[in-house]
C-alpha angles and dihedrals in degrees: 000000000000092000093050093045093048092048092051092042089057093051101043116083116253116266117215089220089064107045094177089074098238097124098158094043095050098039105034107025127070119184127198134280084045113091117249100247102191094180094068099049131054090206136349145156112254123200102206097176132028100193105062095014113239126177133195133185120239113208116175106308093336128094112212108210117212123201117272123246143077093310095052095107092047092049092047092051091049089050090050091050090048091050092048092048095048104033105024097038091246094303127133100192105306095340122095113224092194131089093292092055133024092336095222096135092071086082091073099033 
């Protein structure tokens, strides 16, 4: 998760509300033991367990459960990319994840 978060942190523009420069990590990633507050975020990755690592996708007030196992992070990221492509028009904040931006949505095309 650290590699993905760092990559996206480096590509998202800095937000003055988060001076440390970790825009993706602070806006779109919630790690346990923090509570998954679905009212504050439109969508986010939620790490519900550290050992073993288990991730869920928060969308609006819903928590999308992804199957447990070694591929949980991969499946959750694919689900996030699918959600962003279909519901957010391929945008993660101000950055396009399609062919004119980071081109990450080709994975699910």
